N, CA, C and O atoms as a GROMACS GRO file, in nm:
protein
  320
    1MET      N    1   9.269 -13.420 -16.661
    1MET     CA    2   9.318 -13.504 -16.555
    1MET      C    3   9.202 -13.587 -16.500
    1MET      O    4   9.095 -13.533 -16.471
    2LEU      N    5   9.223 -13.715 -16.486
    2LEU     CA    6   9.120 -13.803 -16.433
    2LEU      C    7   9.142 -13.827 -16.284
    2LEU      O    8   9.255 -13.838 -16.236
    3ILE      N    9   9.030 -13.835 -16.212
    3ILE     CA   10   9.034 -13.854 -16.067
    3ILE      C   11   8.942 -13.971 -16.031
    3ILE      O   12   8.840 -13.991 -16.096
    4LEU      N   13   8.978 -14.046 -15.929
    4LEU     CA   14   8.899 -14.158 -15.883
    4LEU      C   15   8.796 -14.109 -15.782
    4LEU      O   16   8.832 -14.058 -15.676
    5TYR      N   17   8.668 -14.125 -15.815
    5TYR     CA   18   8.558 -14.085 -15.727
    5TYR      C   19   8.468 -14.204 -15.699
    5TYR      O   20   8.465 -14.301 -15.775
    6ASP      N   21   8.394 -14.196 -15.587
    6ASP     CA   22   8.291 -14.294 -15.555
    6ASP      C   23   8.159 -14.248 -15.613
    6ASP      O   24   8.124 -14.130 -15.606
    7PHE      N   25   8.085 -14.343 -15.670
    7PHE     CA   26   7.953 -14.315 -15.726
    7PHE      C   27   7.854 -14.414 -15.668
    7PHE      O   28   7.883 -14.534 -15.660
    8LYS      N   29   7.737 -14.364 -15.629
    8LYS     CA   30   7.633 -14.449 -15.570
    8LYS      C   31   7.524 -14.473 -15.672
    8LYS      O   32   7.467 -14.380 -15.729
    9ARG      N   33   7.495 -14.601 -15.692
    9ARG     CA   34   7.389 -14.640 -15.785
    9ARG      C   35   7.254 -14.634 -15.715
    9ARG      O   36   7.248 -14.626 -15.592
   10SER      N   37   7.146 -14.638 -15.791
   10SER     CA   38   7.012 -14.632 -15.731
   10SER      C   39   6.981 -14.759 -15.651
   10SER      O   40   6.891 -14.757 -15.566
   11ASP      N   41   7.052 -14.870 -15.676
   11ASP     CA   42   7.031 -14.991 -15.597
   11ASP      C   43   7.115 -14.992 -15.469
   11ASP      O   44   7.114 -15.090 -15.395
   12GLY      N   45   7.187 -14.881 -15.442
   12GLY     CA   46   7.262 -14.866 -15.318
   12GLY      C   47   7.408 -14.906 -15.324
   12GLY      O   48   7.483 -14.875 -15.232
   13ARG      N   49   7.449 -14.972 -15.429
   13ARG     CA   50   7.589 -15.012 -15.443
   13ARG      C   51   7.677 -14.892 -15.473
   13ARG      O   52   7.636 -14.801 -15.544
   14ILE      N   53   7.797 -14.892 -15.418
   14ILE     CA   54   7.892 -14.784 -15.444
   14ILE      C   55   8.005 -14.839 -15.529
   14ILE      O   56   8.062 -14.944 -15.499
   15GLU      N   57   8.035 -14.767 -15.636
   15GLU     CA   58   8.141 -14.808 -15.728
   15GLU      C   59   8.239 -14.693 -15.744
   15GLU      O   60   8.204 -14.576 -15.725
   16GLU      N   61   8.361 -14.726 -15.778
   16GLU     CA   62   8.463 -14.624 -15.807
   16GLU      C   63   8.476 -14.611 -15.957
   16GLU      O   64   8.474 -14.710 -16.030
   17HIS      N   65   8.490 -14.486 -16.004
   17HIS     CA   66   8.511 -14.459 -16.147
   17HIS      C   67   8.620 -14.354 -16.160
   17HIS      O   68   8.627 -14.260 -16.081
   18LEU      N   69   8.703 -14.370 -16.259
   18LEU     CA   70   8.808 -14.274 -16.292
   18LEU      C   71   8.750 -14.179 -16.397
   18LEU      O   72   8.730 -14.217 -16.512
   19VAL      N   73   8.724 -14.054 -16.354
   19VAL     CA   74   8.652 -13.959 -16.440
   19VAL      C   75   8.716 -13.820 -16.430
   19VAL      O   76   8.796 -13.794 -16.340
   20PRO      N   77   8.680 -13.730 -16.523
   20PRO     CA   78   8.724 -13.592 -16.512
   20PRO      C   79   8.665 -13.527 -16.385
   20PRO      O   80   8.560 -13.570 -16.337
   21ARG      N   81   8.732 -13.426 -16.334
   21ARG     CA   82   8.695 -13.363 -16.208
   21ARG      C   83   8.550 -13.315 -16.200
   21ARG      O   84   8.488 -13.326 -16.094
   22ASP      N   85   8.494 -13.265 -16.307
   22ASP     CA   86   8.360 -13.206 -16.303
   22ASP      C   87   8.247 -13.305 -16.331
   22ASP      O   88   8.134 -13.262 -16.352
   23THR      N   89   8.274 -13.434 -16.333
   23THR     CA   90   8.172 -13.535 -16.360
   23THR      C   91   8.092 -13.567 -16.235
   23THR      O   92   8.151 -13.598 -16.131
   24ASN      N   93   7.960 -13.559 -16.242
   24ASN     CA   94   7.872 -13.588 -16.128
   24ASN      C   95   7.788 -13.712 -16.149
   24ASN      O   96   7.742 -13.771 -16.051
   25ILE      N   97   7.765 -13.753 -16.274
   25ILE     CA   98   7.683 -13.869 -16.306
   25ILE      C   99   7.758 -13.955 -16.407
   25ILE      O  100   7.815 -13.904 -16.504
   26VAL      N  101   7.758 -14.086 -16.383
   26VAL     CA  102   7.819 -14.179 -16.478
   26VAL      C  103   7.719 -14.289 -16.509
   26VAL      O  104   7.626 -14.315 -16.433
   27GLU      N  105   7.740 -14.352 -16.623
   27GLU     CA  106   7.658 -14.466 -16.659
   27GLU      C  107   7.742 -14.591 -16.638
   27GLU      O  108   7.852 -14.603 -16.692
   28CYS      N  109   7.690 -14.684 -16.558
   28CYS     CA  110   7.762 -14.807 -16.528
   28CYS      C  111   7.755 -14.902 -16.647
   28CYS      O  112   7.682 -14.878 -16.743
   29SER      N  113   7.831 -15.008 -16.640
   29SER     CA  114   7.838 -15.103 -16.751
   29SER      C  115   7.704 -15.171 -16.780
   29SER      O  116   7.680 -15.216 -16.892
   30ASP      N  117   7.616 -15.177 -16.678
   30ASP     CA  118   7.483 -15.238 -16.700
   30ASP      C  119   7.377 -15.137 -16.740
   30ASP      O  120   7.259 -15.170 -16.750
   31GLY      N  121   7.419 -15.011 -16.762
   31GLY     CA  122   7.327 -14.907 -16.807
   31GLY      C  123   7.265 -14.826 -16.696
   31GLY      O  124   7.196 -14.727 -16.723
   32MET      N  125   7.287 -14.864 -16.571
   32MET     CA  126   7.230 -14.791 -16.457
   32MET      C  127   7.312 -14.664 -16.431
   32MET      O  128   7.434 -14.665 -16.447
   33LYS      N  129   7.245 -14.556 -16.393
   33LYS     CA  130   7.314 -14.432 -16.362
   33LYS      C  131   7.360 -14.432 -16.217
   33LYS      O  132   7.296 -14.488 -16.129
   34ALA      N  133   7.474 -14.368 -16.196
   34ALA     CA  134   7.530 -14.355 -16.061
   34ALA      C  135   7.569 -14.210 -16.039
   34ALA      O  136   7.618 -14.143 -16.130
   35TYR      N  137   7.547 -14.163 -15.917
   35TYR     CA  138   7.571 -14.024 -15.882
   35TYR      C  139   7.689 -14.014 -15.786
   35TYR      O  140   7.703 -14.095 -15.694
   36ARG      N  141   7.773 -13.915 -15.809
   36ARG     CA  142   7.892 -13.898 -15.727
   36ARG      C  143   7.854 -13.868 -15.583
   36ARG      O  144   7.763 -13.790 -15.557
   37VAL      N  145   7.924 -13.931 -15.489
   37VAL     CA  146   7.901 -13.910 -15.346
   37VAL      C  147   8.033 -13.870 -15.280
   37VAL      O  148   8.141 -13.901 -15.330
   38ILE      N  149   8.021 -13.802 -15.169
   38ILE     CA  150   8.138 -13.766 -15.091
   38ILE      C  151   8.161 -13.878 -14.991
   38ILE      O  152   8.074 -13.908 -14.910
   39SER      N  153   8.276 -13.938 -14.997
   39SER     CA  154   8.310 -14.050 -14.909
   39SER      C  155   8.401 -14.002 -14.797
   39SER      O  156   8.481 -13.910 -14.816
   40PRO      N  157   8.389 -14.066 -14.680
   40PRO     CA  158   8.480 -14.028 -14.570
   40PRO      C  159   8.623 -14.068 -14.602
   40PRO      O  160   8.648 -14.170 -14.668
   41VAL      N  161   8.715 -13.989 -14.556
   41VAL     CA  162   8.856 -14.018 -14.576
   41VAL      C  163   8.898 -14.118 -14.469
   41VAL      O  164   8.869 -14.100 -14.351
   42ARG      N  165   8.965 -14.223 -14.511
   42ARG     CA  166   9.012 -14.322 -14.415
   42ARG      C  167   9.158 -14.291 -14.383
   42ARG      O  168   9.240 -14.272 -14.472
   43GLY      N  169   9.186 -14.287 -14.254
   43GLY     CA  170   9.323 -14.256 -14.214
   43GLY      C  171   9.359 -14.328 -14.086
   43GLY      O  172   9.273 -14.377 -14.013
   44TYR      N  173   9.488 -14.332 -14.060
   44TYR     CA  174   9.537 -14.398 -13.941
   44TYR      C  175   9.659 -14.321 -13.892
   44TYR      O  176   9.749 -14.291 -13.971
   45CYS      N  177   9.662 -14.287 -13.764
   45CYS     CA  178   9.776 -14.217 -13.707
   45CYS      C  179   9.864 -14.317 -13.634
   45CYS      O  180   9.825 -14.371 -13.531
   46ASP      N  181   9.980 -14.340 -13.688
   46ASP     CA  182  10.076 -14.431 -13.628
   46ASP      C  183  10.156 -14.356 -13.523
   46ASP      O  184  10.196 -14.242 -13.546
   47GLY      N  185  10.179 -14.418 -13.408
   47GLY     CA  186  10.253 -14.353 -13.301
   47GLY      C  187  10.397 -14.324 -13.334
   47GLY      O  188  10.460 -14.243 -13.266
   48THR      N  189  10.450 -14.387 -13.436
   48THR     CA  190  10.589 -14.362 -13.475
   48THR      C  191  10.600 -14.255 -13.583
   48THR      O  192  10.709 -14.224 -13.630
   49ASP      N  193  10.487 -14.199 -13.623
   49ASP     CA  194  10.484 -14.096 -13.726
   49ASP      C  195  10.544 -13.966 -13.670
   49ASP      O  196  10.501 -13.922 -13.563
   50PRO      N  197  10.640 -13.904 -13.737
   50PRO     CA  198  10.699 -13.780 -13.685
   50PRO      C  199  10.598 -13.666 -13.674
   50PRO      O  200  10.622 -13.570 -13.602
   51GLY      N  201  10.485 -13.676 -13.743
   51GLY     CA  202  10.382 -13.573 -13.733
   51GLY      C  203  10.308 -13.580 -13.600
   51GLY      O  204  10.242 -13.483 -13.562
   52PHE      N  205  10.317 -13.693 -13.531
   52PHE     CA  206  10.250 -13.713 -13.402
   52PHE      C  207  10.352 -13.770 -13.304
   52PHE      O  208  10.339 -13.885 -13.261
   53PRO      N  209  10.454 -13.691 -13.266
   53PRO     CA  210  10.566 -13.745 -13.189
   53PRO      C  211  10.528 -13.799 -13.051
   53PRO      O  212  10.595 -13.889 -13.001
   54GLY      N  213  10.425 -13.747 -12.989
   54GLY     CA  214  10.390 -13.792 -12.855
   54GLY      C  215  10.290 -13.905 -12.851
   54GLY      O  216  10.259 -13.955 -12.743
   55ALA      N  217  10.240 -13.947 -12.966
   55ALA     CA  218  10.134 -14.049 -12.968
   55ALA      C  219  10.183 -14.182 -12.913
   55ALA      O  220  10.111 -14.247 -12.837
   56TYR      N  221  10.302 -14.224 -12.948
   56TYR     CA  222  10.354 -14.352 -12.900
   56TYR      C  223  10.378 -14.347 -12.749
   56TYR      O  224  10.350 -14.443 -12.679
   57ASP      N  225  10.431 -14.235 -12.700
   57ASP     CA  226  10.454 -14.219 -12.556
   57ASP      C  227  10.323 -14.221 -12.480
   57ASP      O  228  10.314 -14.282 -12.373
   58LYS      N  229  10.220 -14.156 -12.534
   58LYS     CA  230  10.088 -14.155 -12.469
   58LYS      C  231  10.032 -14.296 -12.463
   58LYS      O  232   9.975 -14.336 -12.361
   59TRP      N  233  10.047 -14.370 -12.572
   59TRP     CA  234   9.999 -14.508 -12.572
   59TRP      C  235  10.069 -14.587 -12.461
   59TRP      O  236  10.005 -14.664 -12.390
   60GLY      N  237  10.200 -14.569 -12.447
   60GLY     CA  238  10.276 -14.640 -12.344
   60GLY      C  239  10.229 -14.604 -12.204
   60GLY      O  240  10.215 -14.692 -12.119
   61ARG      N  241  10.204 -14.475 -12.179
   61ARG     CA  242  10.155 -14.433 -12.047
   61ARG      C  243  10.017 -14.492 -12.019
   61ARG      O  244   9.993 -14.543 -11.910
   62ASP      N  245   9.928 -14.485 -12.117
   62ASP     CA  246   9.793 -14.540 -12.099
   62ASP      C  247   9.798 -14.691 -12.079
   62ASP      O  248   9.723 -14.745 -11.997
   63HIS      N  249   9.885 -14.759 -12.151
   63HIS     CA  250   9.900 -14.904 -12.140
   63HIS      C  251   9.950 -14.941 -12.000
   63HIS      O  252   9.904 -15.038 -11.940
   64ALA      N  253  10.044 -14.864 -11.948
   64ALA     CA  254  10.099 -14.890 -11.814
   64ALA      C  255   9.992 -14.866 -11.707
   64ALA      O  256   9.986 -14.940 -11.609
   65LYS      N  257   9.909 -14.763 -11.724
   65LYS     CA  258   9.801 -14.735 -11.628
   65LYS      C  259   9.702 -14.850 -11.621
   65LYS      O  260   9.649 -14.880 -11.514
   66ARG      N  261   9.679 -14.915 -11.734
   66ARG     CA  262   9.583 -15.027 -11.738
   66ARG      C  263   9.644 -15.156 -11.684
   66ARG      O  264   9.575 -15.258 -11.677
   67GLY      N  265   9.768 -15.153 -11.648
   67GLY     CA  266   9.830 -15.272 -11.592
   67GLY      C  267   9.936 -15.331 -11.682
   67GLY      O  268  10.004 -15.426 -11.642
   68GLY      N  269   9.952 -15.279 -11.800
   68GLY     CA  270  10.055 -15.329 -11.891
   68GLY      C  271  10.034 -15.473 -11.931
   68GLY      O  272   9.921 -15.523 -11.930
   69ASP      N  273  10.142 -15.538 -11.966
   69ASP     CA  274  10.135 -15.678 -12.009
   69ASP      C  275  10.140 -15.770 -11.888
   69ASP      O  276  10.198 -15.736 -11.785
   70SER      N  277  10.081 -15.885 -11.902
   70SER     CA  278  10.090 -15.987 -11.799
   70SER      C  279  10.230 -16.048 -11.802
   70SER      O  280  10.302 -16.033 -11.901
   71GLU      N  281  10.268 -16.118 -11.697
   71GLU     CA  282  10.400 -16.183 -11.693
   71GLU      C  283  10.413 -16.286 -11.804
   71GLU      O  284  10.520 -16.302 -11.862
   72GLU      N  285  10.303 -16.356 -11.834
   72GLU     CA  286  10.304 -16.457 -11.939
   72GLU      C  287  10.335 -16.394 -12.075
   72GLU      O  288  10.412 -16.450 -12.153
   73THR      N  289  10.275 -16.279 -12.102
   73THR     CA  290  10.298 -16.210 -12.228
   73THR      C  291  10.442 -16.160 -12.236
   73THR      O  292  10.504 -16.168 -12.342
   74LYS      N  293  10.495 -16.108 -12.126
   74LYS     CA  294  10.633 -16.060 -12.123
   74LYS      C  295  10.731 -16.175 -12.150
   74LYS      O  296  10.827 -16.158 -12.225
   75ASP      N  297  10.705 -16.293 -12.087
   75ASP     CA  298  10.792 -16.409 -12.109
   75ASP      C  299  10.788 -16.453 -12.254
   75ASP      O  300  10.891 -16.488 -12.312
   76LEU      N  301  10.669 -16.452 -12.314
   76LEU     CA  302  10.653 -16.493 -12.453
   76LEU      C  303  10.728 -16.397 -12.546
   76LEU      O  304  10.794 -16.441 -12.640
   77ALA      N  305  10.718 -16.267 -12.518
   77ALA     CA  306  10.785 -16.167 -12.600
   77ALA      C  307  10.938 -16.180 -12.587
   77ALA      O  308  11.010 -16.161 -12.684
   78ALA      N  309  10.985 -16.211 -12.467
   78ALA     CA  310  11.130 -16.223 -12.443
   78ALA      C  311  11.187 -16.346 -12.515
   78ALA      O  312  11.302 -16.345 -12.557
   79SER      N  313  11.105 -16.450 -12.528
   79SER     CA  314  11.156 -16.572 -12.591
   79SER      C  315  11.164 -16.561 -12.743
   79SER      O  316  11.232 -16.642 -12.807
   80ASN      N  317  11.096 -16.462 -12.802
   80ASN     CA  318  11.100 -16.445 -12.949
   80ASN      C  319  11.210 -16.357 -12.984
   80ASN      O  320  11.231 -16.329 -13.102
   0.00000   0.00000   0.00000
């Protein structure tokens, strides 16, 4: 099974390679070696996600505490 991993070259560039799970070093197309690195996972929690049911409500409460929308913004939203 092949997995997509990030590999860092000696010149600092990071490339993705589809390799077997136990691969730690790859040779790039220009002959330079690259070593597997652990990359941070990118994620986003949407307030409408059922896994985070209170997130949208919390955003609404925090937004209201800060003053909410201006009258101009409310009028613009109502006209669309």
